[in-house]
N, C-alpha and C positions, 0 to 999 in steps of 0.2 A: 084465532090467535089471541083474542081478548083485547079490551081497551085498556087505557092507563089505569083506570079504577080497578079492573080485574087484576092487573099485575101488582098494584100496590097492596091489594088484599092478599095476594099470594105471598108477598114479602112481609106481611104483617107490619106494614110501615107505621101504623099508629103507635107502636111501642118503641120506635126509634129513640125517644128520649132516654131510655134505659142505657143505651150506649153513648149517645151524644153527651149526656150529663157527665159521664165518666171521662170522656176524652177532653171535654172542655175543662173540667176541674184539674185533670192531670197536666195539661199543657199550660193552663193559667198559673198553676203553682210553679212551673218551671220558669215562666217569663215574668211572674209577679203581678199579673192582672189579666183581664179578659179582652182588653182593647189592643189586640195584637194580631197581625195577619196569620201568625202561626196557630193561634187559637182557632181562628176561622177554618184553617185547613184541617185541623184535627176534628173540629165539629163535623165537617163534610166527610171525613174518614169514618167517624162514628156512625153517621147515617148510612154510608155505603156498606160498612162492615155488618151492620144490623140487617139491612135489606137483603144483602147477598146470603148471609148465613141463615136467616130465618126462611128466606125463600127456598133455599136448597133443602132445608129441613122439611118444609111443606111438601116439596116434590118427592123426596125420598120416602117420607111416611106414607104418601099415597101410592107410590110405585111398589113399595113393599107390602101393600095391602092392608095396612093398619087403620087408615082413616076413611076408607071407602064407604063403610057402613056405619060410621059414627053419625047419629042423628043430629048431634050438636054442631056438625060441620057440613051439613048438607047444602048450605048456602055458599060455601067456599068455591072459588073458580075452578079448581080441579074436579071437585065433586059435581059441579054443574056442567062440566064438559066444555067450558069456554076457552080453556087453555090446555093444550096437549101436554101430558106429564113429561114426556121425553124432551119436548121443547123447553119446558120449565127447568128441567135438570140442566140442559145445555146452557141456557141463559144465565142461570144462577151460578153455575161453576165458572162461567166466563166473568161474572161480576166478582167472584172471589179472587180470581187471578188479577183483575183490574185493581181490586183492593190491595193486593200484595204490591203491585207496581206503584200505586199511588202512595201507599204507606211508606215504601222505601224512599220515594222521592221527597216527601214532606219531612221525613226524619233525616234527610241529607245523608242517607246510607250509613248512619251511625251503626257500628257493628253490634253494640249491645241492643239497640232498638230493633235492628234487623233480626237478631236471634230471637227476641221476644215475639216479634211479628210472625216469624215462621212457625214458632212453637204454638202460638195461639190459633193460627190458621189450621195447623195439623190437628189440634184438639177439637176444633170446630167440625172438621171432616169426620173425625172419629165419632163424635156425638151424633151427627146427622145420619151416618150409616148404621150405627148400632144401638141408638138410644131406646128403641122399642123392644129390644131383645135382651137387655141386661139390666139388672137392678142397680148396677154401679154406674149408671149413666150420668149421675151427678158429678163424677170426677172430671171427665173431659170438659164438660160445659162450664164447670166452675173455673177451670184453668183458662179456657178460651175467653171467658167473659172478664175474669178478674185481671188478666194480663193487659187489658186495655189501659189500665191506669199507669203501670210502669212504662208501657210502650209510649203513650202520649207524653208522659213526663220526661222520659229519656229522649224521645224523638224531638221534643221542643227545646232541648238544650239542658235539661236537668241532669244531675249527676248522682251516682251512688258510689260509695267507696267499696273496696273489697272486704271491708271489715264490718259485718252486720251490727256488732255492738256499737261501733262508732256511729253508724247511720242511726241506730235506735236512739242515741243520745244527742245527736247533732243535726237539728233542723230538718230541712226538706226531705233528706233521705229517709229519716225515720218516719215521717208522715207518709211518704210514698209506700214504704213497706207495710205500715199498719193499715193504710187505706186498701192496699191489695188484699190483706188478710180479711178485712171487713167485707169486701166484695165477694171473696170466696165463701164466707159464711152466709152472706145474703143469697148467693146463687144456690148453695146447698139447700137452703130453705125453699127457694123458689122451685127447684126441681124435685127434691126429695119429699117436700110436704105439699106445696101448691100443685105441682105438675101431676103427682100421683093422685091427689085428691080430686083434681079436675076430671081425671080419667078413671076414677075408682070403679066405675061400672063397665069398663072396657077390658077386653082380653089382651093385655100386654103385661110385660114384666113390671111389677110394682112392689117397692120396698114397703110402702104403707100397708098393702094387703097382707104381705108376709108377716107384718107385725100385728095383724088382727083388726085393722081398720076395715069397716064394712058398712054397707047399707042394710039395715035390718028393720023390716016393717015400716019403711019410709024414713027411718031415723039414721043419722050418722052415729056409729058406735066407734069410739076411740079409746082403746085400753090405755092403761097407765104408761106403758113403755113408749108408744108413739107420742103420747102427750108430753112425756118428759123430754123426748128428743126435740119436739117442736119448740117447747118453752126454752130449753137449753140453748138452742140455736139463736133464738131472739134475744135472750139475756146476754149471750156472748156478743151479739151485734151491738147491744146497748153499751156494754163495757168498752168495746173497741171505739165506739163513737166518742166516749168521754176521753179515752186515751189520745185519740187523734186530735181532739180539740185542745187538750192540754199541751201536746207537742207543738200545736200551731200557735200557742201563746194566746189563747182566748181569754175573754173577760167574763165577769160574773153573770151579766145578762145572757151571754151566749150559753153558759152552762144551763141556765133555766130553759132556753130554747131546745137544747139537746135533750134535756129532761122531758119536755113535752113530746118531742119526737119519740123518745123511748117508751113513754106511757102509751102513746098511740099504737106503736108497733106491738106491744104486749096485748093491748085490747083487741087488735085485729087478729092476733094469733088465737085468742080465745074464741073470737067470732067464727074462725075457720075450723078449729079443731074440737071445740066443746061439743058435748052431746046435744043434738037439736034435730028438728025436722029437716031433712036434707033438701036443700033448694039449690040446684045447679046454678041458676041465674044469680041468686043472692051471693053464692060463693064466688062467682066470677067478679062481682062488684067489690067484694072484700079483697080478693087477690089483686085487682087493679089498684085499689087504694094502698095495699101493702107494698106493691112494687114501686109506686110513685113516692110514697113517704120514705121507703127505705133508701131510694136513690137521692131524694132531697136531703135526707138526714146526713148522708155522706158529704154532699155539697156543703151543708151547713157546718159540718165538723172541720172541713179543710179551709173554710172561708177566710180565716185570718191570714193564711199563707197564700191565698189565691186571689187577692184583691179586696178582701173585706166583705162586710155584709151587703153592701150595695151590689157588688159583683154576684154574690150568692143569690140575691133576690132577682137580678136580671136573668141569671141562668134558669132559676125556677120558673119565672114568668114566661120566658121564651118556650120552655119545654111544656108548660101547661097549655099555652096557646096552641102550640103545634099539636099536642095530644088531642085537645078538644076539637080543633078544626079538622084534623085527619080522621078522627072518629066520626064526625058528622059526614064527611065526604065518603068514607068507606062503608060505614055501617048504619048511618042515620041515627046514631046514639050520641049521648053527651059524655058519660064517663065509662060505662060498661061496654067494651067492644063485643061483637058477636063472634067470639072465638070458640 
């Protein structure tokens, strides 16, 4: 059956901050700060949503035969045989159902929040069952992940009008909509670029491979089209960060901080996709930093509307501490998980 460490490895629990940061930021924006019981409830929901969804993804990928012979995953609990795959599937689906119930309760059965919750859960299932067999896998996961922001915002008491233009020009609604768009772009990059690059040598559907990205004589070869796609996605993220910060009513110092985040994201894109000697381990480190900085950049951008820079730094510090300690516990590493 495996011990708690094995199960948390299955859930890929070390990357829970990717979801927790979003649900904290969305709910904090709705209530005006992080020191509120509703924010804690949505933090817990973010953790459960991540662990259930990623755990189910791990189980389905193994059951469908895609990860069984991946040498980079030989140390995972399913590959080591310490957790039965069908048991893993049953446990993680039960966790998804629990997440639905918990999400409904903490959102006080708000009909808009409930609709968003149901949609993102369905999209998560669609990704987990079909991600290895379609090049369009980035669509359902982008929806499943990005909708965490409006769910936590609406569920914690935030509101959106039925007029998108009014929301775009009027406070929190516009920030929530733009933050959701930002997360969609970030997830498109994470799945379309990082995910395909991580598995570039595996036999599964890959948009990057179809665009000509390949390993040739030990070097990563990235033609101009996939490079343009990756840079365009990161540039779009950077623009959206500035738009969100503007809508949040940020100050001049904050624009500088957003600028530093943007430069870092573009640098990491080059580190991932530029032509170089391919090193899977080094690529994983760059991906981990990209995901952390992308998430923290979103937190920084919404900070004026979610409790200020103090709240933003607390969110970042909490998630860094969680990430480092969980990495040490699960994989014995500091930054780079053994994924």
